[in-house]
Chimera marker file (.cmm) of the C-alpha trace (Angstrom):
<marker_set name="trace">
<marker id="1" x="134.839" y="38.861" z="125.992" r="1" g="1" b="0" radius="0.5"/>
<marker id="2" x="134.560" y="37.182" z="129.370" r="1" g="1" b="0" radius="0.5"/>
<marker id="3" x="136.304" y="34.111" z="130.665" r="1" g="1" b="0" radius="0.5"/>
<marker id="4" x="134.039" y="31.123" z="131.286" r="1" g="1" b="0" radius="0.5"/>
<marker id="5" x="135.738" y="30.276" z="134.583" r="1" g="1" b="0" radius="0.5"/>
<marker id="6" x="133.954" y="27.008" z="135.244" r="1" g="1" b="0" radius="0.5"/>
<marker id="7" x="134.439" y="25.467" z="131.792" r="1" g="1" b="0" radius="0.5"/>
<marker id="8" x="137.987" y="26.849" z="131.500" r="1" g="1" b="0" radius="0.5"/>
<marker id="9" x="139.022" y="25.190" z="134.757" r="1" g="1" b="0" radius="0.5"/>
<marker id="10" x="137.483" y="21.876" z="133.690" r="1" g="1" b="0" radius="0.5"/>
<marker id="11" x="138.963" y="21.860" z="130.156" r="1" g="1" b="0" radius="0.5"/>
<marker id="12" x="142.378" y="23.429" z="130.856" r="1" g="1" b="0" radius="0.5"/>
<marker id="13" x="145.104" y="21.127" z="129.542" r="1" g="1" b="0" radius="0.5"/>
<marker id="14" x="142.803" y="18.539" z="127.956" r="1" g="1" b="0" radius="0.5"/>
<marker id="15" x="144.274" y="17.221" z="124.725" r="1" g="1" b="0" radius="0.5"/>
<marker id="16" x="142.047" y="17.120" z="121.644" r="1" g="1" b="0" radius="0.5"/>
<marker id="17" x="142.030" y="13.636" z="120.106" r="1" g="1" b="0" radius="0.5"/>
<marker id="18" x="139.369" y="14.098" z="117.428" r="1" g="1" b="0" radius="0.5"/>
<marker id="19" x="137.189" y="16.850" z="116.049" r="1" g="1" b="0" radius="0.5"/>
<marker id="20" x="133.898" y="16.385" z="114.173" r="1" g="1" b="0" radius="0.5"/>
<marker id="21" x="131.931" y="19.274" z="112.685" r="1" g="1" b="0" radius="0.5"/>
<marker id="22" x="128.427" y="19.156" z="111.253" r="1" g="1" b="0" radius="0.5"/>
<marker id="23" x="126.441" y="22.185" z="110.070" r="1" g="1" b="0" radius="0.5"/>
<marker id="24" x="124.679" y="22.522" z="113.432" r="1" g="1" b="0" radius="0.5"/>
<marker id="25" x="127.034" y="20.815" z="115.904" r="1" g="1" b="0" radius="0.5"/>
<marker id="26" x="130.690" y="20.598" z="116.854" r="1" g="1" b="0" radius="0.5"/>
<marker id="27" x="132.040" y="17.632" z="118.797" r="1" g="1" b="0" radius="0.5"/>
<marker id="28" x="135.498" y="17.457" z="120.343" r="1" g="1" b="0" radius="0.5"/>
<marker id="29" x="136.753" y="14.155" z="121.749" r="1" g="1" b="0" radius="0.5"/>
<marker id="30" x="139.601" y="14.439" z="124.234" r="1" g="1" b="0" radius="0.5"/>
<marker id="31" x="142.352" y="11.918" z="124.959" r="1" g="1" b="0" radius="0.5"/>
<marker id="32" x="140.917" y="11.247" z="128.430" r="1" g="1" b="0" radius="0.5"/>
<marker id="33" x="137.711" y="9.954" z="126.794" r="1" g="1" b="0" radius="0.5"/>
<marker id="34" x="135.582" y="13.006" z="127.569" r="1" g="1" b="0" radius="0.5"/>
<marker id="35" x="133.538" y="14.732" z="124.868" r="1" g="1" b="0" radius="0.5"/>
<marker id="36" x="132.527" y="18.380" z="124.380" r="1" g="1" b="0" radius="0.5"/>
<marker id="37" x="129.449" y="18.993" z="122.211" r="1" g="1" b="0" radius="0.5"/>
<marker id="38" x="128.506" y="22.505" z="121.077" r="1" g="1" b="0" radius="0.5"/>
<marker id="39" x="125.293" y="23.306" z="119.206" r="1" g="1" b="0" radius="0.5"/>
<marker id="40" x="126.043" y="25.900" z="116.525" r="1" g="1" b="0" radius="0.5"/>
<marker id="41" x="124.172" y="28.845" z="115.013" r="1" g="1" b="0" radius="0.5"/>
<marker id="42" x="126.497" y="28.765" z="111.977" r="1" g="1" b="0" radius="0.5"/>
<marker id="43" x="129.025" y="26.349" z="110.528" r="1" g="1" b="0" radius="0.5"/>
<marker id="44" x="132.162" y="25.916" z="112.614" r="1" g="1" b="0" radius="0.5"/>
<marker id="45" x="135.438" y="27.350" z="111.322" r="1" g="1" b="0" radius="0.5"/>
<marker id="46" x="138.300" y="24.952" z="110.582" r="1" g="1" b="0" radius="0.5"/>
<marker id="47" x="139.628" y="23.418" z="113.776" r="1" g="1" b="0" radius="0.5"/>
<marker id="48" x="143.052" y="22.015" z="114.537" r="1" g="1" b="0" radius="0.5"/>
<marker id="49" x="143.053" y="18.227" z="114.737" r="1" g="1" b="0" radius="0.5"/>
<marker id="50" x="145.183" y="18.259" z="117.876" r="1" g="1" b="0" radius="0.5"/>
<marker id="51" x="146.154" y="20.580" z="120.691" r="1" g="1" b="0" radius="0.5"/>
<marker id="52" x="145.303" y="21.338" z="124.280" r="1" g="1" b="0" radius="0.5"/>
<marker id="53" x="142.694" y="23.718" z="125.601" r="1" g="1" b="0" radius="0.5"/>
<marker id="54" x="144.062" y="26.732" z="127.483" r="1" g="1" b="0" radius="0.5"/>
<marker id="55" x="140.791" y="28.541" z="128.266" r="1" g="1" b="0" radius="0.5"/>
<marker id="56" x="137.239" y="29.235" z="127.115" r="1" g="1" b="0" radius="0.5"/>
<marker id="57" x="135.868" y="32.718" z="126.491" r="1" g="1" b="0" radius="0.5"/>
<marker id="58" x="132.128" y="33.345" z="126.230" r="1" g="1" b="0" radius="0.5"/>
<marker id="59" x="129.867" y="36.368" z="125.830" r="1" g="1" b="0" radius="0.5"/>
<marker id="60" x="126.296" y="35.985" z="124.629" r="1" g="1" b="0" radius="0.5"/>
<marker id="61" x="126.365" y="33.805" z="121.535" r="1" g="1" b="0" radius="0.5"/>
<marker id="62" x="130.148" y="34.149" z="121.041" r="1" g="1" b="0" radius="0.5"/>
<marker id="63" x="132.127" y="31.133" z="122.263" r="1" g="1" b="0" radius="0.5"/>
<marker id="64" x="135.908" y="30.964" z="121.856" r="1" g="1" b="0" radius="0.5"/>
<marker id="65" x="138.209" y="28.012" z="122.496" r="1" g="1" b="0" radius="0.5"/>
<marker id="66" x="141.783" y="29.202" z="123.086" r="1" g="1" b="0" radius="0.5"/>
<marker id="67" x="144.403" y="26.525" z="122.513" r="1" g="1" b="0" radius="0.5"/>
<marker id="68" x="147.712" y="26.391" z="124.395" r="1" g="1" b="0" radius="0.5"/>
<marker id="69" x="149.583" y="26.478" z="121.085" r="1" g="1" b="0" radius="0.5"/>
<marker id="70" x="148.071" y="29.886" z="120.316" r="1" g="1" b="0" radius="0.5"/>
<marker id="71" x="145.185" y="29.553" z="117.875" r="1" g="1" b="0" radius="0.5"/>
<marker id="72" x="141.667" y="30.566" z="118.830" r="1" g="1" b="0" radius="0.5"/>
<marker id="73" x="138.469" y="29.108" z="117.440" r="1" g="1" b="0" radius="0.5"/>
<marker id="74" x="135.396" y="31.355" z="117.580" r="1" g="1" b="0" radius="0.5"/>
<marker id="75" x="131.988" y="29.711" z="117.381" r="1" g="1" b="0" radius="0.5"/>
<marker id="76" x="128.451" y="31.148" z="117.263" r="1" g="1" b="0" radius="0.5"/>
<marker id="77" x="126.250" y="29.320" z="119.787" r="1" g="1" b="0" radius="0.5"/>
<marker id="78" x="122.780" y="28.215" z="118.721" r="1" g="1" b="0" radius="0.5"/>
<marker id="79" x="121.244" y="29.085" z="122.096" r="1" g="1" b="0" radius="0.5"/>
<marker id="80" x="123.454" y="30.949" z="124.586" r="1" g="1" b="0" radius="0.5"/>
<marker id="81" x="123.333" y="29.325" z="128.006" r="1" g="1" b="0" radius="0.5"/>
<marker id="82" x="122.224" y="25.908" z="126.781" r="1" g="1" b="0" radius="0.5"/>
<marker id="83" x="124.360" y="24.962" z="123.781" r="1" g="1" b="0" radius="0.5"/>
<marker id="84" x="127.411" y="23.408" z="125.459" r="1" g="1" b="0" radius="0.5"/>
<marker id="85" x="127.740" y="20.029" z="127.134" r="1" g="1" b="0" radius="0.5"/>
<marker id="86" x="130.751" y="18.148" z="128.415" r="1" g="1" b="0" radius="0.5"/>
<marker id="87" x="130.609" y="14.504" z="129.467" r="1" g="1" b="0" radius="0.5"/>
<marker id="88" x="133.369" y="12.363" z="130.923" r="1" g="1" b="0" radius="0.5"/>
<marker id="89" x="134.416" y="9.023" z="129.439" r="1" g="1" b="0" radius="0.5"/>
<marker id="90" x="131.574" y="7.280" z="131.295" r="1" g="1" b="0" radius="0.5"/>
<marker id="91" x="128.930" y="9.684" z="129.961" r="1" g="1" b="0" radius="0.5"/>
<marker id="92" x="128.556" y="11.537" z="133.255" r="1" g="1" b="0" radius="0.5"/>
<marker id="93" x="127.809" y="15.263" z="132.867" r="1" g="1" b="0" radius="0.5"/>
<marker id="94" x="130.722" y="17.519" z="133.804" r="1" g="1" b="0" radius="0.5"/>
<marker id="95" x="129.284" y="20.767" z="132.415" r="1" g="1" b="0" radius="0.5"/>
<marker id="96" x="126.038" y="22.027" z="130.897" r="1" g="1" b="0" radius="0.5"/>
<marker id="97" x="125.640" y="25.595" z="129.734" r="1" g="1" b="0" radius="0.5"/>
<link id1="1" id2="2" r="1" g="1" b="0" radius="0.2"/>
<link id1="2" id2="3" r="1" g="1" b="0" radius="0.2"/>
<link id1="3" id2="4" r="1" g="1" b="0" radius="0.2"/>
<link id1="4" id2="5" r="1" g="1" b="0" radius="0.2"/>
<link id1="5" id2="6" r="1" g="1" b="0" radius="0.2"/>
<link id1="6" id2="7" r="1" g="1" b="0" radius="0.2"/>
<link id1="7" id2="8" r="1" g="1" b="0" radius="0.2"/>
<link id1="8" id2="9" r="1" g="1" b="0" radius="0.2"/>
<link id1="9" id2="10" r="1" g="1" b="0" radius="0.2"/>
<link id1="10" id2="11" r="1" g="1" b="0" radius="0.2"/>
<link id1="11" id2="12" r="1" g="1" b="0" radius="0.2"/>
<link id1="12" id2="13" r="1" g="1" b="0" radius="0.2"/>
<link id1="13" id2="14" r="1" g="1" b="0" radius="0.2"/>
<link id1="14" id2="15" r="1" g="1" b="0" radius="0.2"/>
<link id1="15" id2="16" r="1" g="1" b="0" radius="0.2"/>
<link id1="16" id2="17" r="1" g="1" b="0" radius="0.2"/>
<link id1="17" id2="18" r="1" g="1" b="0" radius="0.2"/>
<link id1="18" id2="19" r="1" g="1" b="0" radius="0.2"/>
<link id1="19" id2="20" r="1" g="1" b="0" radius="0.2"/>
<link id1="20" id2="21" r="1" g="1" b="0" radius="0.2"/>
<link id1="21" id2="22" r="1" g="1" b="0" radius="0.2"/>
<link id1="22" id2="23" r="1" g="1" b="0" radius="0.2"/>
<link id1="23" id2="24" r="1" g="1" b="0" radius="0.2"/>
<link id1="24" id2="25" r="1" g="1" b="0" radius="0.2"/>
<link id1="25" id2="26" r="1" g="1" b="0" radius="0.2"/>
<link id1="26" id2="27" r="1" g="1" b="0" radius="0.2"/>
<link id1="27" id2="28" r="1" g="1" b="0" radius="0.2"/>
<link id1="28" id2="29" r="1" g="1" b="0" radius="0.2"/>
<link id1="29" id2="30" r="1" g="1" b="0" radius="0.2"/>
<link id1="30" id2="31" r="1" g="1" b="0" radius="0.2"/>
<link id1="31" id2="32" r="1" g="1" b="0" radius="0.2"/>
<link id1="32" id2="33" r="1" g="1" b="0" radius="0.2"/>
<link id1="33" id2="34" r="1" g="1" b="0" radius="0.2"/>
<link id1="34" id2="35" r="1" g="1" b="0" radius="0.2"/>
<link id1="35" id2="36" r="1" g="1" b="0" radius="0.2"/>
<link id1="36" id2="37" r="1" g="1" b="0" radius="0.2"/>
<link id1="37" id2="38" r="1" g="1" b="0" radius="0.2"/>
<link id1="38" id2="39" r="1" g="1" b="0" radius="0.2"/>
<link id1="39" id2="40" r="1" g="1" b="0" radius="0.2"/>
<link id1="40" id2="41" r="1" g="1" b="0" radius="0.2"/>
<link id1="41" id2="42" r="1" g="1" b="0" radius="0.2"/>
<link id1="42" id2="43" r="1" g="1" b="0" radius="0.2"/>
<link id1="43" id2="44" r="1" g="1" b="0" radius="0.2"/>
<link id1="44" id2="45" r="1" g="1" b="0" radius="0.2"/>
<link id1="45" id2="46" r="1" g="1" b="0" radius="0.2"/>
<link id1="46" id2="47" r="1" g="1" b="0" radius="0.2"/>
<link id1="47" id2="48" r="1" g="1" b="0" radius="0.2"/>
<link id1="48" id2="49" r="1" g="1" b="0" radius="0.2"/>
<link id1="49" id2="50" r="1" g="1" b="0" radius="0.2"/>
<link id1="50" id2="51" r="1" g="1" b="0" radius="0.2"/>
<link id1="51" id2="52" r="1" g="1" b="0" radius="0.2"/>
<link id1="52" id2="53" r="1" g="1" b="0" radius="0.2"/>
<link id1="53" id2="54" r="1" g="1" b="0" radius="0.2"/>
<link id1="54" id2="55" r="1" g="1" b="0" radius="0.2"/>
<link id1="55" id2="56" r="1" g="1" b="0" radius="0.2"/>
<link id1="56" id2="57" r="1" g="1" b="0" radius="0.2"/>
<link id1="57" id2="58" r="1" g="1" b="0" radius="0.2"/>
<link id1="58" id2="59" r="1" g="1" b="0" radius="0.2"/>
<link id1="59" id2="60" r="1" g="1" b="0" radius="0.2"/>
<link id1="60" id2="61" r="1" g="1" b="0" radius="0.2"/>
<link id1="61" id2="62" r="1" g="1" b="0" radius="0.2"/>
<link id1="62" id2="63" r="1" g="1" b="0" radius="0.2"/>
<link id1="63" id2="64" r="1" g="1" b="0" radius="0.2"/>
<link id1="64" id2="65" r="1" g="1" b="0" radius="0.2"/>
<link id1="65" id2="66" r="1" g="1" b="0" radius="0.2"/>
<link id1="66" id2="67" r="1" g="1" b="0" radius="0.2"/>
<link id1="67" id2="68" r="1" g="1" b="0" radius="0.2"/>
<link id1="68" id2="69" r="1" g="1" b="0" radius="0.2"/>
<link id1="69" id2="70" r="1" g="1" b="0" radius="0.2"/>
<link id1="70" id2="71" r="1" g="1" b="0" radius="0.2"/>
<link id1="71" id2="72" r="1" g="1" b="0" radius="0.2"/>
<link id1="72" id2="73" r="1" g="1" b="0" radius="0.2"/>
<link id1="73" id2="74" r="1" g="1" b="0" radius="0.2"/>
<link id1="74" id2="75" r="1" g="1" b="0" radius="0.2"/>
<link id1="75" id2="76" r="1" g="1" b="0" radius="0.2"/>
<link id1="76" id2="77" r="1" g="1" b="0" radius="0.2"/>
<link id1="77" id2="78" r="1" g="1" b="0" radius="0.2"/>
<link id1="78" id2="79" r="1" g="1" b="0" radius="0.2"/>
<link id1="79" id2="80" r="1" g="1" b="0" radius="0.2"/>
<link id1="80" id2="81" r="1" g="1" b="0" radius="0.2"/>
<link id1="81" id2="82" r="1" g="1" b="0" radius="0.2"/>
<link id1="82" id2="83" r="1" g="1" b="0" radius="0.2"/>
<link id1="83" id2="84" r="1" g="1" b="0" radius="0.2"/>
<link id1="84" id2="85" r="1" g="1" b="0" radius="0.2"/>
<link id1="85" id2="86" r="1" g="1" b="0" radius="0.2"/>
<link id1="86" id2="87" r="1" g="1" b="0" radius="0.2"/>
<link id1="87" id2="88" r="1" g="1" b="0" radius="0.2"/>
<link id1="88" id2="89" r="1" g="1" b="0" radius="0.2"/>
<link id1="89" id2="90" r="1" g="1" b="0" radius="0.2"/>
<link id1="90" id2="91" r="1" g="1" b="0" radius="0.2"/>
<link id1="91" id2="92" r="1" g="1" b="0" radius="0.2"/>
<link id1="92" id2="93" r="1" g="1" b="0" radius="0.2"/>
<link id1="93" id2="94" r="1" g="1" b="0" radius="0.2"/>
<link id1="94" id2="95" r="1" g="1" b="0" radius="0.2"/>
<link id1="95" id2="96" r="1" g="1" b="0" radius="0.2"/>
<link id1="96" id2="97" r="1" g="1" b="0" radius="0.2"/>
</marker_set>
């Protein structure tokens, strides 16, 4: 699985403040006010309520969030290449992919 260099560098060290999962979407709110939204092909696995992002791995429809504390969360993307968005606390786009 390949490292998503751009998203990893943007998210590295961001602390998760809140996690919301719906059948077709995962939303992570970070302590800095930014929000990551991922459209899902399948229900998201259980996610830790807190932690910091270490890196993001991505290959095709497989998307993995690796936390600094060790756990990994693997997600199936609804549409590879256009299922992930990250906005800062003001709603400005930081990443689309």
